[in-house]
TIVO-766627 format. One record per residue: x, y, z of N, C-alpha, C, O in turn; residue in three letters. Coordinates in steps of 0.1 Angstrom, whole numbers, plus 5000, padded with zeros to 4 digits. Layout:
# residues N
+------+------+------+-------+-------+-------+------+------+------+------+------+------+------+
: n.xx : n.yy : n.zz : ca.xx : ca.yy : ca.zz : c.xx : c.yy : c.zz : o.xx : o.yy : o.zz : type :
+------+------+------+-------+-------+-------+------+------+------+------+------+------+------+
:    X :    Y :    Z :     X :     Y :     Z :    X :    Y :    Z :    X :    Y :    Z :  ALA :
...
+------+------+------+-------+-------+-------+------+------+------+------+------+------+------+
//
This chain:
# residues 161
+------+------+------+-------+-------+-------+------+------+------+------+------+------+------+
: n.xx : n.yy : n.zz : ca.xx : ca.yy : ca.zz : c.xx : c.yy : c.zz : o.xx : o.yy : o.zz : type :
+------+------+------+-------+-------+-------+------+------+------+------+------+------+------+
: 7259 : 7566 : 1508 :  7272 :  7570 :  1505 : 7274 : 7569 : 1490 : 7266 : 7564 : 1482 :  UNK :
: 7285 : 7575 : 1486 :  7288 :  7576 :  1472 : 7295 : 7563 : 1468 : 7302 : 7557 : 1476 :  UNK :
: 7294 : 7560 : 1456 :  7301 :  7548 :  1451 : 7313 : 7552 : 1444 : 7315 : 7564 : 1440 :  UNK :
: 7322 : 7543 : 1442 :  7335 :  7545 :  1436 : 7333 : 7544 : 1421 : 7330 : 7533 : 1416 :  UNK :
: 7337 : 7555 : 1414 :  7335 :  7555 :  1399 : 7349 : 7555 : 1393 : 7356 : 7565 : 1395 :  UNK :
: 7354 : 7544 : 1386 :  7367 :  7544 :  1380 : 7369 : 7554 : 1369 : 7380 : 7559 : 1366 :  UNK :
: 7359 : 7558 : 1362 :  7360 :  7567 :  1351 : 7363 : 7581 : 1356 : 7370 : 7589 : 1349 :  UNK :
: 7357 : 7585 : 1367 :  7360 :  7598 :  1373 : 7374 : 7598 : 1377 : 7381 : 7609 : 1376 :  UNK :
: 7380 : 7588 : 1383 :  7394 :  7588 :  1387 : 7403 : 7589 : 1375 : 7413 : 7596 : 1376 :  UNK :
: 7400 : 7583 : 1364 :  7408 :  7584 :  1352 : 7407 : 7598 : 1346 : 7418 : 7604 : 1343 :  UNK :
: 7396 : 7603 : 1345 :  7395 :  7617 :  1340 : 7401 : 7627 : 1349 : 7407 : 7637 : 1345 :  UNK :
: 7400 : 7625 : 1362 :  7406 :  7634 :  1372 : 7421 : 7633 : 1370 : 7428 : 7643 : 1371 :  UNK :
: 7427 : 7621 : 1368 :  7441 :  7619 :  1367 : 7446 : 7625 : 1354 : 7456 : 7632 : 1354 :  UNK :
: 7438 : 7624 : 1343 :  7442 :  7629 :  1330 : 7442 : 7645 : 1331 : 7451 : 7651 : 1326 :  UNK :
: 7432 : 7650 : 1337 :  7431 :  7665 :  1338 : 7442 : 7670 : 1347 : 7448 : 7680 : 1344 :  UNK :
: 7445 : 7663 : 1358 :  7456 :  7667 :  1367 : 7469 : 7667 : 1360 : 7477 : 7676 : 1361 :  UNK :
: 7472 : 7656 : 1352 :  7484 :  7655 :  1344 : 7485 : 7666 : 1334 : 7496 : 7672 : 1333 :  UNK :
: 7474 : 7668 : 1326 :  7474 :  7679 :  1317 : 7477 : 7693 : 1324 : 7485 : 7701 : 1318 :  UNK :
: 7471 : 7695 : 1335 :  7473 :  7707 :  1343 : 7488 : 7708 : 1347 : 7494 : 7719 : 1346 :  UNK :
: 7494 : 7697 : 1351 :  7508 :  7697 :  1355 : 7517 : 7700 : 1343 : 7527 : 7708 : 1344 :  UNK :
: 7514 : 7694 : 1331 :  7522 :  7697 :  1319 : 7520 : 7711 : 1315 : 7530 : 7717 : 1311 :  UNK :
: 7508 : 7717 : 1315 :  7506 :  7731 :  1311 : 7514 : 7740 : 1321 : 7520 : 7750 : 1317 :  UNK :
: 7512 : 7737 : 1334 :  7519 :  7745 :  1344 : 7534 : 7744 : 1342 : 7541 : 7754 : 1343 :  UNK :
: 7539 : 7732 : 1339 :  7554 :  7730 :  1337 : 7558 : 7738 : 1325 : 7569 : 7744 : 1326 :  UNK :
: 7551 : 7738 : 1315 :  7555 :  7744 :  1302 : 7554 : 7760 : 1304 : 7563 : 7767 : 1299 :  UNK :
: 7543 : 7765 : 1310 :  7541 :  7779 :  1310 : 7543 : 7786 : 1323 : 7549 : 7797 : 1324 :  UNK :
: 7540 : 7780 : 1334 :  7540 :  7787 :  1347 : 7552 : 7783 : 1356 : 7557 : 7791 : 1363 :  UNK :
: 7557 : 7771 : 1354 :  7567 :  7766 :  1363 : 7580 : 7775 : 1362 : 7585 : 7778 : 1372 :  UNK :
: 7584 : 7777 : 1350 :  7597 :  7785 :  1348 : 7595 : 7799 : 1354 : 7604 : 7804 : 1361 :  UNK :
: 7585 : 7806 : 1351 :  7584 :  7820 :  1357 : 7583 : 7820 : 1372 : 7588 : 7828 : 1379 :  UNK :
: 7576 : 7809 : 1377 :  7575 :  7808 :  1392 : 7588 : 7806 : 1398 : 7592 : 7812 : 1408 :  UNK :
: 7596 : 7796 : 1392 :  7609 :  7793 :  1397 : 7619 : 7805 : 1395 : 7627 : 7808 : 1404 :  UNK :
: 7617 : 7812 : 1384 :  7625 :  7824 :  1382 : 7622 : 7834 : 1392 : 7631 : 7840 : 1397 :  UNK :
: 7609 : 7836 : 1395 :  7606 :  7846 :  1405 : 7611 : 7842 : 1419 : 7615 : 7850 : 1427 :  UNK :
: 7610 : 7829 : 1422 :  7615 :  7824 :  1435 : 7630 : 7826 : 1436 : 7635 : 7830 : 1446 :  UNK :
: 7637 : 7823 : 1424 :  7652 :  7825 :  1424 : 7655 : 7839 : 1426 : 7665 : 7843 : 1433 :  UNK :
: 7648 : 7848 : 1419 :  7650 :  7862 :  1420 : 7648 : 7867 : 1434 : 7655 : 7875 : 1440 :  UNK :
: 7637 : 7862 : 1440 :  7634 :  7865 :  1454 : 7646 : 7860 : 1463 : 7650 : 7867 : 1472 :  UNK :
: 7651 : 7848 : 1461 :  7662 :  7843 :  1469 : 7674 : 7851 : 1467 : 7681 : 7855 : 1477 :  UNK :
: 7677 : 7855 : 1455 :  7689 :  7864 :  1452 : 7687 : 7877 : 1459 : 7696 : 7883 : 1465 :  UNK :
: 7675 : 7882 : 1458 :  7672 :  7895 :  1464 : 7674 : 7894 : 1479 : 7679 : 7903 : 1485 :  UNK :
: 7669 : 7884 : 1485 :  7671 :  7882 :  1500 : 7686 : 7880 : 1503 : 7690 : 7886 : 1513 :  UNK :
: 7693 : 7872 : 1495 :  7707 :  7871 :  1498 : 7715 : 7884 : 1497 : 7723 : 7888 : 1505 :  UNK :
: 7711 : 7892 : 1486 :  7717 :  7905 :  1485 : 7714 : 7914 : 1496 : 7722 : 7922 : 1501 :  UNK :
: 7701 : 7914 : 1501 :  7697 :  7922 :  1512 : 7705 : 7918 : 1525 : 7709 : 7926 : 1533 :  UNK :
: 7706 : 7905 : 1527 :  7714 :  7900 :  1538 : 7728 : 7904 : 1537 : 7734 : 7908 : 1547 :  UNK :
: 7734 : 7903 : 1525 :  7748 :  7908 :  1524 : 7749 : 7923 : 1526 : 7759 : 7928 : 1533 :  UNK :
: 7740 : 7930 : 1521 :  7740 :  7945 :  1523 : 7738 : 7948 : 1538 : 7744 : 7957 : 1543 :  UNK :
: 7729 : 7941 : 1545 :  7727 :  7943 :  1559 : 7740 : 7939 : 1567 : 7744 : 7946 : 1576 :  UNK :
: 7746 : 7928 : 1563 :  7759 :  7924 :  1569 : 7770 : 7935 : 1567 : 7777 : 7939 : 1576 :  UNK :
: 7770 : 7940 : 1555 :  7780 :  7951 :  1551 : 7777 : 7963 : 1559 : 7786 : 7970 : 1565 :  UNK :
: 7764 : 7967 : 1560 :  7760 :  7979 :  1568 : 7763 : 7977 : 1583 : 7768 : 7986 : 1589 :  UNK :
: 7761 : 7965 : 1588 :  7764 :  7962 :  1602 : 7779 : 7963 : 1604 : 7784 : 7969 : 1614 :  UNK :
: 7787 : 7958 : 1595 :  7802 :  7959 :  1596 : 7806 : 7974 : 1595 : 7815 : 7978 : 1603 :  UNK :
: 7800 : 7981 : 1586 :  7803 :  7996 :  1585 : 7799 : 8003 : 1598 : 7806 : 8012 : 1603 :  UNK :
: 7787 : 7999 : 1603 :  7783 :  8006 :  1616 : 7793 : 8002 : 1627 : 7796 : 8011 : 1635 :  UNK :
: 7797 : 7990 : 1627 :  7807 :  7985 :  1638 : 7819 : 7993 : 1636 : 7825 : 7998 : 1646 :  UNK :
: 7824 : 7995 : 1624 :  7836 :  8002 :  1621 : 7834 : 8017 : 1625 : 7843 : 8023 : 1631 :  UNK :
: 7823 : 8023 : 1621 :  7820 :  8036 :  1625 : 7820 : 8038 : 1640 : 7825 : 8048 : 1645 :  UNK :
: 7813 : 8029 : 1646 :  7813 :  8029 :  1661 : 7827 : 8029 : 1667 : 7830 : 8036 : 1676 :  UNK :
: 7835 : 8019 : 1661 :  7849 :  8018 :  1666 : 7856 : 8031 : 1663 : 7864 : 8036 : 1672 :  UNK :
: 7854 : 8037 : 1652 :  7861 :  8050 :  1648 : 7856 : 8061 : 1657 : 7864 : 8069 : 1662 :  UNK :
: 7843 : 8061 : 1660 :  7837 :  8071 :  1669 : 7843 : 8070 : 1683 : 7847 : 8080 : 1689 :  UNK :
: 7845 : 8057 : 1688 :  7850 :  8055 :  1701 : 7865 : 8060 : 1701 : 7870 : 8066 : 1711 :  UNK :
: 7872 : 8057 : 1690 :  7886 :  8062 :  1690 : 7887 : 8077 : 1690 : 7895 : 8083 : 1696 :  UNK :
: 7878 : 8083 : 1682 :  7878 :  8098 :  1681 : 7874 : 8104 : 1695 : 7880 : 8113 : 1699 :  UNK :
: 7864 : 8098 : 1701 :  7860 :  8102 :  1715 : 7872 : 8101 : 1724 : 7875 : 8110 : 1732 :  UNK :
: 7879 : 8089 : 1724 :  7890 :  8087 :  1733 : 7901 : 8097 : 1730 : 7907 : 8102 : 1740 :  UNK :
: 7904 : 8100 : 1717 :  7914 :  8109 :  1714 : 7910 : 8123 : 1719 : 7918 : 8131 : 1723 :  UNK :
: 7897 : 8126 : 1717 :  7892 :  8140 :  1721 : 7894 : 8141 : 1736 : 7898 : 8152 : 1741 :  UNK :
: 7891 : 8130 : 1744 :  7893 :  8131 :  1758 : 7907 : 8133 : 1762 : 7911 : 8140 : 1771 :  UNK :
: 7916 : 8125 : 1755 :  7931 :  8127 :  1757 : 7935 : 8141 : 1754 : 7942 : 8148 : 1762 :  UNK :
: 7930 : 8147 : 1743 :  7934 :  8161 :  1739 : 7928 : 8170 : 1750 : 7935 : 8180 : 1754 :  UNK :
: 7916 : 8168 : 1754 :  7910 :  8176 :  1765 : 7918 : 8176 : 1777 : 7921 : 8186 : 1784 :  UNK :
: 7922 : 8164 : 1781 :  7930 :  8162 :  1794 : 7944 : 8170 : 1792 : 7948 : 8176 : 1802 :  UNK :
: 7950 : 8169 : 1780 :  7963 :  8176 :  1778 : 7960 : 8191 : 1779 : 7968 : 8198 : 1785 :  UNK :
: 7950 : 8196 : 1773 :  7947 :  8210 :  1773 : 7944 : 8215 : 1787 : 7949 : 8225 : 1791 :  UNK :
: 7937 : 8207 : 1795 :  7934 :  8210 :  1809 : 7947 : 8210 : 1817 : 7949 : 8219 : 1825 :  UNK :
: 7955 : 8200 : 1815 :  7968 :  8200 :  1822 : 7977 : 8212 : 1818 : 7982 : 8218 : 1827 :  UNK :
: 7977 : 8215 : 1805 :  7985 :  8227 :  1801 : 7979 : 8240 : 1807 : 7986 : 8249 : 1812 :  UNK :
: 7966 : 8241 : 1808 :  7959 :  8252 :  1814 : 7962 : 8253 : 1829 : 7965 : 8264 : 1834 :  UNK :
: 7962 : 8242 : 1836 :  7965 :  8242 :  1850 : 7980 : 8246 : 1852 : 7983 : 8254 : 1861 :  UNK :
: 7989 : 8241 : 1843 :  8003 :  8245 :  1844 : 8005 : 8260 : 1842 : 8012 : 8267 : 1849 :  UNK :
: 7998 : 8265 : 1831 :  7999 :  8279 :  1828 : 7993 : 8287 : 1840 : 7999 : 8298 : 1844 :  UNK :
: 7982 : 8283 : 1846 :  7976 :  8290 :  1857 : 7986 : 8290 : 1869 : 7988 : 8301 : 1875 :  UNK :
: 7992 : 8279 : 1872 :  8002 :  8278 :  1883 : 8014 : 8287 : 1880 : 8019 : 8294 : 1888 :  UNK :
: 8018 : 8287 : 1867 :  8030 :  8295 :  1863 : 8026 : 8310 : 1865 : 8034 : 8318 : 1870 :  UNK :
: 8014 : 8314 : 1860 :  8010 :  8328 :  1861 : 8009 : 8332 : 1875 : 8013 : 8343 : 1879 :  UNK :
: 8003 : 8323 : 1884 :  8002 :  8326 :  1898 : 8016 : 8328 : 1904 : 8018 : 8337 : 1912 :  UNK :
: 8025 : 8319 : 1901 :  8038 :  8319 :  1906 : 8045 : 8332 : 1902 : 8052 : 8338 : 1910 :  UNK :
: 8044 : 8335 : 1889 :  8050 :  8348 :  1885 : 8044 : 8360 : 1892 : 8051 : 8369 : 1895 :  UNK :
: 8031 : 8360 : 1893 :  8025 :  8371 :  1900 : 8029 : 8372 : 1915 : 8032 : 8383 : 1920 :  UNK :
: 8031 : 8360 : 1921 :  8036 :  8360 :  1935 : 8050 : 8366 : 1936 : 8053 : 8374 : 1944 :  UNK :
: 8058 : 8361 : 1926 :  8072 :  8366 :  1926 : 8073 : 8381 : 1924 : 8080 : 8388 : 1930 :  UNK :
: 8065 : 8386 : 1914 :  8064 :  8400 :  1912 : 8059 : 8407 : 1924 : 8065 : 8418 : 1928 :  UNK :
: 8049 : 8402 : 1931 :  8044 :  8409 :  1943 : 8055 : 8409 : 1953 : 8056 : 8419 : 1960 :  UNK :
: 8062 : 8398 : 1955 :  8073 :  8398 :  1965 : 8083 : 8408 : 1962 : 8088 : 8415 : 1971 :  UNK :
: 8087 : 8409 : 1949 :  8098 :  8418 :  1945 : 8093 : 8433 : 1947 : 8100 : 8441 : 1952 :  UNK :
: 8080 : 8435 : 1943 :  8074 :  8449 :  1945 : 8074 : 8452 : 1960 : 8076 : 8463 : 1964 :  UNK :
: 8070 : 8442 : 1968 :  8069 :  8444 :  1983 : 8083 : 8448 : 1988 : 8084 : 8457 : 1996 :  UNK :
: 8093 : 8440 : 1984 :  8106 :  8443 :  1988 : 8111 : 8457 : 1984 : 8117 : 8464 : 1992 :  UNK :
: 8107 : 8461 : 1972 :  8111 :  8474 :  1967 : 8104 : 8484 : 1976 : 8110 : 8494 : 1980 :  UNK :
: 8091 : 8482 : 1978 :  8084 :  8492 :  1987 : 8089 : 8493 : 2001 : 8091 : 8504 : 2006 :  UNK :
: 8093 : 8481 : 2007 :  8098 :  8481 :  2020 : 8112 : 8488 : 2020 : 8115 : 8496 : 2029 :  UNK :
: 8120 : 8485 : 2010 :  8134 :  8491 :  2010 : 8132 : 8506 : 2008 : 8139 : 8514 : 2014 :  UNK :
: 8123 : 8510 : 1999 :  8120 :  8524 :  1997 : 8116 : 8531 : 2010 : 8120 : 8542 : 2013 :  UNK :
: 8106 : 8524 : 2017 :  8101 :  8530 :  2029 : 8112 : 8531 : 2039 : 8113 : 8541 : 2047 :  UNK :
: 8121 : 8520 : 2040 :  8132 :  8521 :  2050 : 8141 : 8532 : 2046 : 8146 : 8539 : 2055 :  UNK :
: 8144 : 8534 : 2033 :  8153 :  8545 :  2029 : 8147 : 8558 : 2032 : 8154 : 8567 : 2037 :  UNK :
: 8134 : 8560 : 2030 :  8127 :  8572 :  2033 : 8127 : 8575 : 2048 : 8130 : 8586 : 2053 :  UNK :
: 8125 : 8564 : 2056 :  8125 :  8565 :  2071 : 8139 : 8569 : 2075 : 8141 : 8578 : 2084 :  UNK :
: 8149 : 8563 : 2069 :  8163 :  8566 :  2073 : 8166 : 8581 : 2069 : 8172 : 8588 : 2077 :  UNK :
: 8162 : 8585 : 2057 :  8164 :  8599 :  2053 : 8157 : 8609 : 2063 : 8163 : 8619 : 2067 :  UNK :
: 8144 : 8605 : 2066 :  8137 :  8614 :  2075 : 8143 : 8614 : 2089 : 8144 : 8625 : 2095 :  UNK :
: 8148 : 8603 : 2093 :  8155 :  8602 :  2106 : 8168 : 8611 : 2106 : 8170 : 8619 : 2116 :  UNK :
: 8175 : 8610 : 2095 :  8188 :  8618 :  2094 : 8184 : 8633 : 2094 : 8190 : 8641 : 2100 :  UNK :
: 8174 : 8636 : 2086 :  8169 :  8650 :  2085 : 8165 : 8655 : 2099 : 8168 : 8666 : 2103 :  UNK :
: 8157 : 8646 : 2106 :  8152 :  8650 :  2120 : 8164 : 8652 : 2129 : 8164 : 8662 : 2137 :  UNK :
: 8174 : 8643 : 2129 :  8185 :  8644 :  2137 : 8193 : 8656 : 2134 : 8198 : 8663 : 2143 :  UNK :
: 8195 : 8659 : 2121 :  8202 :  8671 :  2117 : 8195 : 8684 : 2122 : 8201 : 8693 : 2128 :  UNK :
: 8182 : 8684 : 2120 :  8174 :  8695 :  2125 : 8175 : 8696 : 2140 : 8176 : 8707 : 2146 :  UNK :
: 8175 : 8685 : 2147 :  8175 :  8685 :  2162 : 8189 : 8690 : 2166 : 8190 : 8698 : 2176 :  UNK :
: 8200 : 8685 : 2160 :  8213 :  8690 :  2163 : 8215 : 8705 : 2161 : 8220 : 8712 : 2169 :  UNK :
: 8209 : 8709 : 2149 :  8210 :  8724 :  2146 : 8202 : 8731 : 2157 : 8207 : 8742 : 2161 :  UNK :
: 8191 : 8726 : 2161 :  8183 :  8733 :  2170 : 8190 : 8733 : 2184 : 8190 : 8744 : 2191 :  UNK :
: 8195 : 8722 : 2188 :  8203 :  8721 :  2200 : 8215 : 8731 : 2200 : 8218 : 8737 : 2210 :  UNK :
: 8222 : 8731 : 2189 :  8233 :  8740 :  2187 : 8229 : 8755 : 2188 : 8235 : 8763 : 2195 :  UNK :
: 8217 : 8758 : 2182 :  8212 :  8771 :  2183 : 8209 : 8775 : 2197 : 8212 : 8786 : 2202 :  UNK :
: 8202 : 8765 : 2204 :  8198 :  8767 :  2218 : 8211 : 8769 : 2227 : 8211 : 8777 : 2236 :  UNK :
: 8221 : 8761 : 2224 :  8233 :  8761 :  2232 : 8240 : 8775 : 2230 : 8244 : 8781 : 2240 :  UNK :
: 8240 : 8780 : 2218 :  8246 :  8793 :  2215 : 8238 : 8804 : 2222 : 8244 : 8813 : 2228 :  UNK :
: 8225 : 8803 : 2221 :  8217 :  8813 :  2228 : 8219 : 8813 : 2243 : 8221 : 8823 : 2249 :  UNK :
: 8220 : 8801 : 2248 :  8222 :  8800 :  2263 : 8236 : 8805 : 2266 : 8237 : 8812 : 2276 :  UNK :
: 8245 : 8801 : 2258 :  8259 :  8806 :  2261 : 8260 : 8821 : 2260 : 8266 : 8828 : 2269 :  UNK :
: 8253 : 8827 : 2250 :  8253 :  8841 :  2249 : 8246 : 8848 : 2261 : 8252 : 8857 : 2267 :  UNK :
: 8235 : 8842 : 2266 :  8228 :  8847 :  2278 : 8237 : 8846 : 2290 : 8238 : 8855 : 2298 :  UNK :
: 8244 : 8834 : 2291 :  8252 :  8832 :  2303 : 8264 : 8842 : 2302 : 8267 : 8848 : 2312 :  UNK :
: 8270 : 8843 : 2291 :  8282 :  8852 :  2289 : 8277 : 8867 : 2291 : 8285 : 8875 : 2298 :  UNK :
: 8266 : 8871 : 2286 :  8261 :  8884 :  2288 : 8259 : 8887 : 2303 : 8262 : 8897 : 2308 :  UNK :
: 8253 : 8877 : 2310 :  8251 :  8878 :  2324 : 8264 : 8879 : 2332 : 8266 : 8887 : 2341 :  UNK :
: 8273 : 8870 : 2328 :  8286 :  8870 :  2335 : 8295 : 8882 : 2332 : 8301 : 8887 : 2341 :  UNK :
: 8294 : 8887 : 2320 :  8303 :  8897 :  2316 : 8297 : 8911 : 2319 : 8303 : 8921 : 2316 :  UNK :
: 8286 : 8912 : 2324 :  8280 :  8924 :  2327 : 8287 : 8931 : 2339 : 8287 : 8943 : 2340 :  UNK :
: 8293 : 8923 : 2347 :  8301 :  8928 :  2359 : 8315 : 8928 : 2355 : 8320 : 8918 : 2349 :  UNK :
: 8323 : 8939 : 2357 :  8337 :  8940 :  2353 : 8346 : 8931 : 2361 : 8356 : 8926 : 2356 :  UNK :
: 8343 : 8929 : 2374 :  8350 :  8920 :  2382 : 8350 : 8905 : 2377 : 8360 : 8898 : 2376 :  UNK :
: 8338 : 8902 : 2373 :  8336 :  8888 :  2367 : 8344 : 8887 : 2354 : 8348 : 8876 : 2351 :  UNK :
: 8344 : 8898 : 2346 :  8352 :  8897 :  2334 : 8367 : 8895 : 2336 : 8373 : 8886 : 2330 :  UNK :
: 8372 : 8902 : 2346 :  8387 :  8900 :  2349 : 8389 : 8886 : 2354 : 8399 : 8880 : 2350 :  UNK :
: 8380 : 8881 : 2362 :  8382 :  8867 :  2368 : 8381 : 8857 : 2357 : 8389 : 8847 : 2357 :  UNK :
: 8373 : 8858 : 2347 :  8371 :  8849 :  2336 : 8384 : 8850 : 2327 : 8389 : 8839 : 2323 :  UNK :
: 8389 : 8861 : 2325 :  8401 :  8863 :  2317 : 8413 : 8856 : 2324 : 8421 : 8849 : 2318 :  UNK :
: 8414 : 8858 : 2337 :  8425 :  8852 :  2344 : 8424 : 8837 : 2345 : 8434 : 8830 : 2343 :  UNK :
: 8412 : 8832 : 2346 :  8410 :  8817 :  2346 : 8413 : 8811 : 2333 : 8419 : 8801 : 2332 :  UNK :
: 8410 : 8818 : 2322 :  8413 :  8813 :  2308 : 8428 : 8813 : 2306 : 8433 : 8804 : 2300 :  UNK :
: 8435 : 8824 : 2311 :  8450 :  8824 :  2310 : 8456 : 8813 : 2317 : 8466 : 8808 : 2312 :  UNK :
: 8452 : 8810 : 2329 :  8458 :  8800 :  2337 : 8456 : 8786 : 2331 : 8465 : 8778 : 2331 :  UNK :
: 8444 : 8784 : 2325 :  8441 :  8771 :  2318 : 8450 : 8770 : 2306 : 8455 : 8759 : 2303 :  UNK :
: 8453 : 8780 : 2299 :  8462 :  8780 :  2287 : 8476 : 8778 : 2291 : 8484 : 8771 : 2283 :  UNK :
: 8481 : 8783 : 2302 :  8494 :  8782 :  2306 : 8497 : 8768 : 2311 : 8508 : 8763 : 2310 :  UNK :
: 8488 : 8761 : 2317 :  8490 :  8747 :  2322 : 8489 : 8738 : 2311 : 8491 : 8726 : 2313 :  UNK :
+------+------+------+-------+-------+-------+------+------+------+------+------+------+------+
//
């Protein structure tokens, strides 16, 4: 085994102390400065991340509000469209009923006019037939002079009574 040498311990301590003094004078400040800058950079990054998270949360909230408003607007538009559809259908039905009533009334009027025309024609035809038949009967009856005298006497008796 190795023996314990006090001179080596003294020189090792002196070299280590000198190294610490040199490091403190030249390297310690830049290292601490770099560490502080790194800490500041990390803090700033964390703050920026927090700010970005807050902004994202706010944007998400705004998006949800916009989506909710869009849904409400859509529902209002759909409701208005349904109401307009119902109104248009109702108006169309009302117009159809009115037009149907007009057509029915017109048809009834035409039927009534045609009926009156047919009745008038029928009456005229019946009157013509009656006159023709009366002419034929009278011609037949008046062809005999005895029957003519009898008809005149009967007419005179009816007028006197």
